[in-house]
C-alpha positions in Angstrom: 0.0 0.2 -0.2 1.3 3.7 -1.1 2.4 5.9 2.1 0.2 9.2 2.3 3.3 11.1 1.9 4.7 9.2 -0.8 6.7 10.9 -3.1 6.6 10.3 -6.9 10.0 9.7 -8.7 8.8 8.7 -12.3 7.8 11.9 -13.2 8.7 14.7 -15.5 10.2 18.2 -13.6 11.4 21.5 -14.2 14.7 22.5 -12.3 12.5 24.7 -9.3 10.5 21.4 -8.6 13.5 19.3 -8.6 15.3 21.4 -6.2 11.8 21.1 -4.2 11.5 17.8 -4.0 14.7 17.4 -3.0 14.6 18.7 -0.2 11.3 17.6 0.6 12.3 13.8 0.4 15.4 14.5 2.5 12.6 16.4 5.3 10.6 13.3 5.1 13.1 10.3 5.1 16.2 11.7 7.0 15.9 9.7 10.1 15.7 6.1 7.6 18.2 7.8 4.9 21.1 8.3 7.5 20.3 5.3 9.4 21.0 3.2 6.3 24.1 5.7 5.3 25.5 5.1 8.8 25.0 1.1 9.0 26.5 0.9 5.2 29.0 4.0 4.8 29.9 4.3 8.2 33.4 2.1 7.9 34.4 4.1 5.1 33.8 7.7 6.5 36.3 6.8 9.2 38.7 5.7 6.7 38.2 8.8 4.7 38.0 11.0 8.0 41.6 9.5 9.0 42.9 10.0 5.8 41.5 13.5 5.3 43.4 14.4 8.8 46.5 13.0 7.6 46.3 14.9 4.2 45.7 17.8 6.3 48.4 17.4 8.5 51.3 16.6 5.6 50.0 20.0 3.7 51.0 21.8 6.7 50.8 25.8 5.6 50.1 25.3 1.6 50.4 22.1 -0.6 53.2 24.3 -2.5 55.3 24.0 0.4 54.7 20.8 1.1 55.6 19.7 -2.3 58.7 21.6 -2.2 59.4 20.2 1.6 58.5 16.6 0.9 57.5 15.9 -2.8 57.2 12.1 -1.5 55.5 12.4 1.7 52.4 14.9 -0.7 52.0 12.5 -3.2 51.2 9.7 -0.9 48.5 11.6 1.7 47.1 12.7 -1.7 47.0 9.1 -2.9 45.4 7.7 0.1 42.8 10.7 0.0 41.8 10.0 -3.0 41.2 6.6 -2.7 40.0 6.8 0.9 37.1 9.4 -1.3 36.6 7.0 -3.8 35.9 4.3 -1.4 33.7 6.9 1.1 31.5 8.1 -2.2 31.4 4.9 -4.1 29.5 3.4 -0.9 27.2 6.6 -0.3 26.3 7.1 -4.0 25.2 3.3 -3.5 23.7 3.5 -0.7 21.2 6.2 -1.3 20.2 5.1 -4.7 19.3 1.7 -3.9 17.4 3.6 -1.1 15.8 5.4 -3.6 15.0 2.1 -5.7 13.6 0.5 -2.1 11.5 3.4 -2.0 10.4 3.6 -5.6 9.6 -0.2 -5.2 7.8 -0.4 -2.4 6.1 2.8 -2.6 7.8 4.4 0.3 8.4 1.2 2.7 12.3 0.8 2.4 13.7 -2.4 3.1 16.9 -1.8 4.9 18.2 -4.9 4.0 17.5 -4.9 0.3 19.6 -1.4 0.7 22.7 -3.3 2.2 22.1 -6.2 0.2 22.0 -4.1 -3.4 25.1 -1.5 -2.2 27.3 -4.8 -1.7 26.4 -5.9 -5.0 27.1 -3.2 -6.8 30.2 -1.2 -4.4 33.0 -2.6 -7.1 30.9 -1.8 -10.0 30.2 1.9 -8.8 34.3 1.9 -7.3 35.4 1.3 -10.9 32.9 3.3 -12.4 33.8 6.3 -10.4 37.9 5.7 -11.1 36.9 5.5 -14.9 34.5 8.8 -14.9 37.2 10.7 -13.0 40.0 9.8 -15.8 37.2 11.1 -18.3 36.1 14.4 -16.4 40.3 15.0 -15.7 41.5 14.3 -19.4 38.2 16.6 -20.1 39.6 19.6 -17.7 43.2 19.2 -19.4 41.8 19.7 -22.5 41.3 23.5 -22.5 38.6 22.9 -19.8 35.1 23.0 -21.8 35.2 19.1 -22.7 35.9 18.3 -19.0 32.5 20.4 -18.4 30.6 18.7 -21.1 31.7 15.3 -19.9 31.1 15.7 -16.4 27.0 16.8 -16.7 26.4 13.2 -18.2 28.8 11.2 -16.1 27.5 12.6 -13.0 24.3 10.4 -14.1 26.3 7.3 -14.7 26.4 6.0 -11.3 22.3 6.0 -11.0 21.7 4.5 -14.1 24.6 1.8 -13.1 21.9 1.2 -10.0 18.3 2.0 -11.7 18.9 0.4 -15.1 21.2 -2.7 -13.3 23.9 -1.6 -16.6 27.2 -2.3 -16.4 30.1 0.1 -16.1 30.7 0.6 -19.3 27.0 0.9 -20.6 25.9 3.4 -18.1 28.7 5.2 -19.4 27.5 5.2 -22.7 24.2 5.6 -21.7 24.6 8.4 -19.7 25.5 10.5 -22.8 22.6 9.3 -24.7 19.7 10.0 -21.6 21.2 13.8 -21.2 21.0 13.9 -24.8 19.1 17.3 -26.0 18.7 18.0 -22.3 22.4 18.8 -21.5 21.8 22.9 -20.5 18.7 21.8 -18.1 20.8 19.3 -16.6 23.6 21.3 -16.7 21.8 24.3 -14.7 20.0 22.0 -11.9 23.4 20.2 -11.0 25.0 24.1 -10.9 22.1 25.3 -8.3 22.7 22.1 -6.6 26.5 22.3 -6.2 25.8 26.0 -5.0 23.3 25.5 -2.5 25.3 22.7 -1.5 28.4 25.0 -1.2 26.8 27.6 0.9 25.6 25.6 3.3 28.6 24.0 3.7 30.0 27.9 4.4 27.8 28.0 7.4 29.8 25.1 9.1 33.1 26.7 8.0 32.6 30.3 9.8 34.3 28.6 13.1 37.3 27.6 11.3 37.2 31.4 9.8 37.2 33.0 13.0 40.1 31.0 14.5 42.3 31.9 11.2 41.4 35.6 11.4 42.2 35.8 15.2 45.1 33.6 14.3 46.3 36.4 11.8 46.3 38.8 13.5 48.0 37.2 16.6 50.6 36.2 13.9 51.2 39.8 12.6 51.6 41.1 16.5 54.6 38.2 16.9 55.5 39.2 13.3 55.2 35.6 11.9 52.3 36.2 9.2 55.5 35.4 6.9 55.3 31.6 8.0 52.5 29.7 6.8 53.3 26.9 9.0 52.3 29.1 11.7 49.0 29.0 11.0 49.2 24.5 11.6 48.5 24.2 15.0 46.0 21.8 16.3 42.9 23.7 16.5 43.3 24.5 13.1 43.7 21.1 12.3 40.9 19.8 13.8 38.4 23.0 12.6 39.7 22.1 8.8 38.9 18.3 9.0 35.5 18.7 10.8 34.2 21.4 8.1 36.0 19.3 5.1 33.9 16.2 6.9 30.4 18.3 6.5 31.5 19.7 3.4 31.5 16.1 2.4 28.5 14.7 4.1 26.2 17.3 2.6 27.0 16.0 -0.7 23.8 13.4 0.2 21.6 16.3 -1.4 23.7 16.5 -4.6 23.1 12.7 -4.7 19.5 12.5 -4.1 19.2 15.6 -6.9 21.0 13.8 -9.3 18.4 10.6 -8.0 15.5 13.3 -9.4 17.7 14.7 -12.1 17.6 10.4 -13.7 14.0 10.3 -13.1 13.1 13.1 -14.6 15.1 12.4 -18.1 14.2 8.7 -18.5 10.6 9.8 -18.1 11.3 12.3 -20.9 13.1 9.5 -23.0 10.7 6.6 -22.0 7.5 7.9 -19.9 8.2 5.2 -17.9 6.1 6.6 -15.2 3.1 7.5 -17.8 2.8 4.3 -19.0 2.8 2.8 -15.1 0.0 5.2 -14.3 -1.9 4.2 -17.4 -1.9 0.8 -17.0 -2.8 1.0 -13.0 -5.9 3.0 -13.9 -7.5 -0.8 -15.5 -6.5 -2.1 -12.1 
């Protein structure tokens, strides 16, 4: 039986509607959603926090100073962080998308075990997918930036395609360009607005770090040590920096849910899946 507050995913929506329904979905599902995220993504989250702490400590002062003082240490810390983020985002995207999938299949009643099992089945594929799409986007950005932005838009939907359509990694990447065809600008603007909103929300949690850096700067000016970047990197700075960065990563849940709605919107434009299901249900 469908829940009274059930949110229809298989529906065409405009940009403003996608933004509104994204936050509505979070508001009505945050307890169950974050319970699943904690259970499934928790270990990868801890790995990511540890890697972020190590990276922050290794680039104390600035990445450029870290490169000049110890190139090998910087490369190791950066590689560890990149791999940890790859693990974390693979688990996070898998959890959120399988939560949405269970939500859609069960008319709003999410089965936690199905979410966990789905993530376990797709984790390695998502890991490979994010690795490949990262390389493609980086290569595009190196080629005068614009190609990178162009491929970033369809590739941002590849993980949703992999989970919802049960496609292979290569098929998901290929189909993402077909799905976005004729809707690139709408998809780009929606993703841009969502990323800006997430960034602005994240800035609120960076206020303690900003205040600390301002106070620290005035103190350093009085002590005459402002020319030494490493003077910034005491324990309070490292802790506040890690906390603000972790919160920014957690806020990416908003983006993942929005990508889910974007996928269903584009799929409805292309295949009219929800429309056909509605028509079929009218006869029952």
